[in-house]
Each structure stands twice: as structure tokens, then as C-alpha cells.
N, C-alpha and C positions, 0 to 999 in steps of 0.2 A: 243228414251231415249232422254233425255236433253242434248243439247249441252254445254260442258263447254267451257266458254269463257276464251283464255290464258290471264292470268296475267301479266301485265309489271312489271317486278321484280326490287324491289326496291333499288337495287345495281346498275342497269343498269340506273335507273332514276338519283341516285345520280352523275354516272359518266358522264352522258350527260348534266346534270345541271352545273356540274363543268368546261366541257368542253365549253359549252355555255358561261358561265360567263367569261371565261379566254378570249376567243375569242372576246367576246363585250368589255371587258376591254383595249384589244388589240388594238382595232380598236379605240377606245376612245384615247389611247394615241399617235396613228400614225396621229388621226385627228389634236389634239392638237399640236403634233409637227409640222407638215405642216401649221397651222396658226400661230406658234409661240406663244401658249400658255403655260406658266409655268405649269407643271401636275407632280409635284415631288411626292406629296402624291398617287395620283392615280398610278406612276410606282410601290410604294411601294407595295400597293395593288394587282396590277398585278402579281407581282412578287410570293406573297403568293397564289391566285388564282390559277397561275400555278403548284406551287408546289402542293394544293390540289388534283389538276387535276391529277398529276402523281401519288401521292398516292392512289386516289379514283380506277384509273385504275390498278392501283397494286393489290391491294385487288378484284377488279373484275374479273382479268383475274386468280388470284390464285383461287378464288372460282368456277370459270367456270372450269377450269384445274381439281379441286377435284370431280365436277360434272360428268364430263365425263370419268373418269379414268375408272370406272366399264363397261361405254358402248363399250370404246374401247378394254376392256377386253374380253367382249364376241362377240363382232367381231372377236378377233384375234382369240377366241376359236372355232367359228363356221368358221373362214376358216380354219381351220385345216383337214387333211385327216381324214377319219373314224379311221383309225389303230392308229394315235396317240391319237385322240379325247378320244377313250376307255382307253388308258392308263394314261391320265390327269385327275387328281383330280380339278374341276373348283375352290374348296373353297383354295386348296393350290395353285393355279395359282395367284390367285385375292390377298394373304395374301403375296406371294411372290412379286409380281409386285407394291403393294402398297408402300411395304416398302422401 
């Protein structure tokens, strides 16, 4: 069969790009400070870039958590002994743990 190429998630791309821009802007500020060059405007832009990095990380981790909840529930269910598994409805377990 055809192998499917794993796609790079857009949310991960946004998180990486915002972190990279924040690190680059921080390096520019450190360099300007070391050389004695005034960089007030770059400092303001860097503050906003770090805010965007924090926000994109929060959204990415929240999305990843929501995607991994069903996987963790199935792992929990499969780890139970056979006697307990027979008495548990998997749909009820999912609805209880997601709330």
C-alpha cells in the first residue's frame, strides 16, 4: 500500500515560528545592548512576540491535551483486569472522564 507522509501540524508550525521569532528578537536586543545601540522599539516588539509565543503554546498544548484524552482512556481501559473490563461500559468511561 501507499505510505502516508506524516504532515507537520499547522499549530505546531505556529508555535515553533513564534518561539523562533522571539528568540531572534531577544538576541538582537542583547546584541544592541552590548554594543550600546538604543533599541527601544525592538524591545516593545519583543515583548509582544513573547506574549504571542506564550499564547500559541497555550493553544497548542490545550489542543494536544484534547487529542490525547481518548488515547489515554483506551490505555487505561486496556490496563484493567478482565473482570473489571467486563463490568465497565467504555462509552460511559469516556463521557465521565472527558467532563
